N, C-alpha and C positions, 0 to 999 in steps of 0.2 A: 584241948587249948594245950595242953601239957607237952603233946604230941609236936604241936607246931614250935612251941618254944624251943623242946629241944632238937627239932630237924634245925630253927635256926642258929642254935649255939655251934650245933656242928659242921652248919654250912660256913659259919665265920670263923670256926677255928680252923677248916679246911682250907680257907682261901687265906688267912695269915699265913699258915704252914706254906702254900704254895708262893706266896707273895716273899717268903723268907727264902726259898729254895731258887725261886730267879734273881734275887739280890746275890745268890751264893756263886750263880752264874756269870755273874760281872767279875768276880775276883778270878773265876776260872778264867775268862777270855784274858784279862789282865795278865795272869799266869802264862798262859798260852803263849801270848805274844813275846812276852819276854825270855821265856827258856824255849820257846820254836821259834826263834826270828828266822824268817828265811835266808838261805845260803846266798851271800851277795856275789853276784856274778864278777867271774873273775878274768880281766883283761889282759894279764901278764901270761905270757906264753911260759909252759912247764921246761924244763931242762932234762934232757935224756927222758921225753915223754916215753911212757911204754904204748906202746900198740894197740889201740881199742877196735874190736871189732863191732860195729853196732848193727844189731840184727832185728829185722822189723817183720814181723809174722802179720801177713795179708790176705784176706779173703773176701772177695768183692768188695774191694777198697777204692773203687774208681773217684768217688767222690773225694777222699782223704788222701790218698795216695799221692797226689801234685804238691799238696800243698805241704805234707809231711818231709818228701823229700828235699823237697827247696829250700827249708831250713836247715836240713840236716848236710845238706850241701855247704850250708854257709857258714859251718862251725869253723872257730878260730883254733881247733885243737889241731897242732900240727902232724899228727902221726897215727890215722885213722883209717879203715876200711868200712863198705856198708852192703850185707847182705840180705836181702829180701826174699822171704818165702814165700811163694804164690802157691796158699793152699786150695788147689781146687776152684780156682774163681772163675765162675763164669758169666762175668761181666767184661768190662774192656781193661779191667786189670793188667792181664797179660800183656795188651798191646802199650799199653802206657809204659810199663815197665822196660820193654824192648827199646822204647825210645829214651828211658832216662838213660839206660847204658853208654849213650852215645853222647850225652849233657854231662855224664856226672863228672866233677873235677877230681874226686877221688875214686881209687881203686871200687869197684861196685859190680857185684854178684846177684844173680837172680836164680833163685833155686824153684822149680816146678814140683810141686807134690800132685800125683793124679789120685792118688789111693790111700785111705787112712788104716794103717795097719789095725786088728782088731785089739781091745783093750786100751786103745789110746783115745787122749781127744786130741782135738785137731789141732791146737793152739800147743800142748805139750811136743808133740810130734814135731810140727815144725821147727820148733825151738830146737828141739835135739838135733833134727839134720843139719842146722843150720849152724850149730857149733861145730858139728865135725868139720865141716868146711872153713872156719873161723881159723887164720893165723895171729889174728891179737892175742896178747897177754892178758887182756879183759874183754868182758863180755859185756855189751850193754844193749839190754833187751827194751825196747819201745814200741808202742803201740802207732799202727798207722793213722790213729786219729789223733794224734798229739803234733803240736807244735813248738820248735826250741827256739830259745834266745841262742843267737853266737855263742856264746860262753857256757853254753849247756852242759859240753862234755868237758872240756876243760877245769870248769868248776868242781864237778863232781869228781871229777879225776883229783882233783886237789885236795877235796875233802877227805877220800880215801885215802890217799899218801899220807897226809898231814895226822890223819885218826887212826891211821893202821887199820881201817876197817876191811874187810873180807868181804861183806853183803851190803850194800847199799842201795836204800828202794827210797824214793821220794815223791812226796805229796803233790801234786800239781795244782795250779790256778785254773777251776773248774769254769768253762763258759757256760753260761745260760743266756739263752734268745727266745724261746718259746714261750707261752702264758705257761705252760707246765712245768718246763724247767726253772722257770723264776720264781716258781711255787714250792716247788716240793724237791729240788736241789740242794738250796742251804740249808735245809732242816735235816736231810738225809746225810750230808756232808758233816756238819757240824753235830749232828747224833754220833757218829762214827768215832769222829775227833774225842768227843765226851766219853762213850764208852769204854775205847780203846786208850787210856790215858798213855801220853807220848812217854812219862818218866818209866811207865813200866814195860812198855814195850822195848824201849833201849837198856832196859837193864839185863846184863850178861846172865845174872845168876835167875833171871825170870821165864820161865818157859813161854810164858806168851808173848808173841810175837804178831805185829802186824807189817804187811806187805803190799805193794801199789804194784800190778804185772805192767802198769804204764811206762816206768821206768827202774829197771833192776840193773845194776852194776855190780857184777861178781868178777873176782881173779877166777880165771880158765881153770887154773890147777884146783882152786878150790872146788868149783862147779864139777869137773873131773872125778875128784876125791868124792864126792856126793851121790855120784852116779848118774848126772845130770838130770835132766827132765824123764829120764826113761825111771828114774826112782818116785816119781810122783803121777805117771805116766797116765793113769786113770783119775787123776784127781781135776775136779772143776774149777776150784781155784787154788791154781797149782802154784801162784806167789807164795801165798802164806803160808802152804802145807812146805814148799820147799825151803821157807825163812824159818819155819818148825825144826827142820831137819838140818839146818844150817847151826842154829843154835845149840840144839841136842846137840851135836858134834863137838861143839866147842868153838867156832867160827865166830868172830864178831858182825854182829849184826845189827845195823841204824836205819830207822826210819827217820829222814830227817823232811825238812820244809823246803820244798822245792819250786814253790808259787812263782820266783821271779827267774825261774830257767825255763819253763815250760808249760804249755797249757794243754787241755783237753775238754772236748764238747762230750762228755759220756754217751748223754743219751739224749734225742731230739723230740720225741716224740711220748706221751703219757703211757702207751703201751712198752715201749723201750724203759721209760724207766721202771716200769711196773716187772718187765721181767729181768733188767739188769741188777737191780736193789734185790728181788728175791733170788736170785743165784747168790749174790755177796751174803747176805743177813744169813739165809737158809745154814752156808755150808761156815762162816764165821763163828756161829754159834754151835757147831756142830752137832746141828740139826737136835739140838738138845730143847725140848718142849718146854720145859721150866723157866730157860732163860729167855726163848723169846714171848712166851708169856708175860714173864716179866717187865718187858719191853711195850708191851702192849698195854699193860695197866700204867706203866709211867705215863704213856703218851694220854690215855683216857684221863687220868688224874690230873698229872700237873701242867697238860697242854689244852683239853677240852674243856674239862669241868668246869674254871670259872666262866666261859663264852657260854655255855650251856645252864648254868645260873645265873646269870646276868639277862640271857633272852627269855629264860622262864619269870625273870620277876618283872621284867618289862612287859612281857603279856598278861602278867597277874594285873599291872597297873592300868594298861590299857580297857582291860576288862572289867575294872572296879574291883575286882578279886577280894576276897577277905583274907586272902592269902598273903596276899602284897605285904612285904616289908621294905622300907624303903632306905634304912639302914643298909640291908642285905643287896639292895641294887645297888646302892653308891660303892660298897666296897667291893662286887664282884666288877662293877666297870672299871673301878681303880686299877683292879688288879687285871684286866683285861689289858687295860693301857699302858700297864708297867711291861708287862710279856710283850707286847706290839712293839714297845721304846727298845728291848733290850733285842730284839730281833731285828729293828731298824737299823742297830747299830753291828749288828754281827750280820746282816746284809751287805754292808759296805765293808766290812773287813775281807768278804768273800768276794768284793767286787761285784756285787749283785745288786738288780735294781732294789735299793733299800725300801721303797713304797710297798712293795710286794708282802711285807711284814704283818700289812694290815689283811692279809690272807692265810696268815697262820692256822686260823680251825680248818680252813679246806686244806692246807699240807697236812697239818696233823691226822686228817681225816685219810688221805692217800696213804700216810705211812702205817695207818694203823689196819687199812686194807692190804698192803704190800705184806707188813707182818703177820697178819691174818693167813695169808697165802703160803707164808713161809712156815705157819706154824701146822697148815693142813698137810702141806707137803712133810712136813717132819712126822708126823703122826701117823701117814700111811704110807713113808717111805715111798714116795713118787719120785719121777726122775727129775732131772733139773732140765731147763731148756736154756740152750745158747745157740745163735745164729741157725737155727732150723733144726738143731741136732738134738737129742735126748740122751742125758747122762745120768747113768745109777751113781 
């Protein structure tokens, strides 16, 4: 009897703690919206606009490259060129790029790579090769799975010029279309924002940085002084490693909200979500097993425990078990609904279907699964997998 009372007390205390933490999440969301407001699209034309070279690495991107280039062709920036790096594509990407050469309203180059040199990752090598052919004063690296508003380049350039920024990277609006995207992506994206506080990553004195390779705008002079992508040629998440290098060398690095400027559909299937986020989280935490294990425990306790407890008490009630505690059932159900309510509004902020907040337990299980794979890979120093290639 004493053991049951002790468990009920501890369970109730844990639920109150979880409830308080999710209340704190509301204030964090308000703070994030206030101090990380999206950059407002700029419709005015910059005078004496520096030339920008937009570089798009592409490997087997026949599904994405037409839409990406269509939006890049429509930029209101007055002085830019586009370079697409066709990195050993085996689909219709090369054929499509030849057609776009004829359609481009701006200077347009295609660089074909036939072989990846030893010691390089594919994207790093493509970015480095393109930088050698670039004639712009600024380099804008963006992925083939992105779509840009007409003000994307002009707004980003205005931000770097007015803020005296050397290295700008932007967070995108994340498109979620499939069941698994709507279930997992908002949770993964919000967790990333929570774990890597923007105030810290934008502090010039803090070595911690966050970067998004889908949108990196860097002064070409700075890029070359850092050694270009050759300096991080074997890194799987080259964006973060290059940002770390820039911060360490004293350059001004900023991670800003670009959700009104461009969008991306990161992954479309559960397997892509697993592979992509495994690669990201494994290397963002520097293969630190303690840090990854800590995040698994956070998900188990703050996201899953209330739902497990509620389901258990409901089962006890249905079976008329002596272990049933009505107060614990009511309290756990209330905490579960509270979590779902906060996730509901969080999904709306991320422009994802808010009703998928009711699948929070399922999304949490997937996140635990992904983090567990990260932990396993870190413990046994297994290679990362991306686009069919293995990287140590």
